[in-house]
PAFIBA-463683 format. One line per field, with one value per residue (C-alpha): residue number from 1; x, y, z; residue in one letter. Coordinates in steps of 0.02 Angstrom, whole numbers. Each point is the difference from the previous one (the first is absolute). Last residue first. Layout:
# PAFIBA-463683
n	[NUM,...] .
xx	[X,...] .
yy	[Y,...] .
zz	[Z,...] .
res	[A,...] .
END
This chain:
# PAFIBA-463683
n	[115,114,113,112,111,110,109,108,107,106,105,104,103,102,101,100,99,98,97,96,95,94,93,92,91,90,89,88,87,86,85,84,83,82,81,80,79,78,77,76,75,74,73,72,71,70,69,68,67,66,65,64,63,62,61,60,59,58,57,56,55,54,53,52,51,50,49,48,47,46,45,44,43,42,41,40,39,38,37,36,35,34,33,32,31,30,29,28,27,26,25,24,23,22,21,20,19,18,17,16,15,14,13,12,11,10,9,8,7,6,5,4,3,2,1] .
xx	[-3213,76,189,135,40,153,193,76,-3,188,88,150,50,127,198,155,150,125,194,125,182,119,181,99,117,-133,-125,75,-38,-51,105,-44,135,157,101,-98,-54,-206,-68,-133,-85,-114,-171,-90,-180,-87,-211,-87,147,40,102,46,106,-19,-85,172,131,-77,-28,213,44,-110,73,178,-43,-71,175,94,-90,-13,165,-33,-166,81,108,183,176,-70,32,96,-60,108,29,70,69,96,-40,152,-8,184,-14,-175,-67,-173,-96,-177,-93,-141,-111,-7,-121,34,-156,63,-159,142,9,154,95,77,84,55,137,47,-41] .
yy	[580,-121,89,-101,-187,-1,63,-15,174,72,-62,-112,-119,63,11,-57,40,-107,41,-78,64,-75,61,-143,-117,-115,76,189,142,184,70,124,100,2,44,-98,-143,-25,-128,11,-130,69,-29,101,10,74,4,58,-40,84,-78,101,112,118,-116,-132,130,139,-135,-28,171,23,-173,49,163,-79,-142,159,95,-107,-12,190,-30,-130,145,-39,-18,-145,-25,-177,-97,-164,65,154,-7,149,39,105,-126,32,-179,-30,-197,11,-91,-11,57,-56,149,121,161,145,112,185,55,9,-171,-66,-164,-123,-139,-180,-111,-92,-180] .
zz	[-2182,121,60,-84,43,121,-7,161,105,17,169,-94,135,113,-49,115,0,118,16,128,-7,110,-73,-105,55,98,76,16,161,-77,112,150,100,-75,159,122,-112,-28,-110,-111,-116,-125,-54,-119,-52,-119,-39,-132,-128,-148,-100,-135,149,111,141,8,-29,121,115,-22,23,160,97,-42,86,130,11,-12,142,139,84,8,101,93,52,-95,71,113,184,21,143,47,173,-67,-175,-78,-182,-91,-140,-79,-116,-22,14,61,70,6,156,112,16,161,-43,136,8,-19,-129,-148,41,92,-67,119,-102,81,-30,-154,40] .
res	[A,S,P,G,P,G,A,E,P,A,A,S,P,S,W,T,L,R,V,V,L,H,G,E,A,T,G,K,A,I,I,A,G,T,E,A,A,L,R,V,G,F,E,I,E,V,G,D,P,R,L,A,G,D,R,F,V,R,L,A,S,E,A,A,S,R,V,G,E,L,A,G,E,F,T,H,A,A,Q,V,T,G,G,R,A,V,L,R,S,G,P,R,Q,E,E,V,A,E,V,S,V,V,A,G,D,D,T,T,F,E,V,V,G,A,M] .
END
């Protein structure tokens, strides 16, 4: 286990998470009792993931497919210095995309009005 990283939220709450190991030369983070204080706020750490989600949604909503619903799932890992990392499933980043379409709401064509 890589230890625990404490992220502070913008409103001052502390979020403790199991951290991923980072092999960064010159790291200045100091562990206190197995806990490391994160270099970013919790919201700041997730900002890159939010931006990635917005970009992915634009790609799927603005394309020719025009789905009624888009669901995007990121596997996210949190690290003390780098913040949020889109986690790998195998050798690639983890991303699941589900597109949905609803049946047409147009009324079915039936016999015309009777005279």
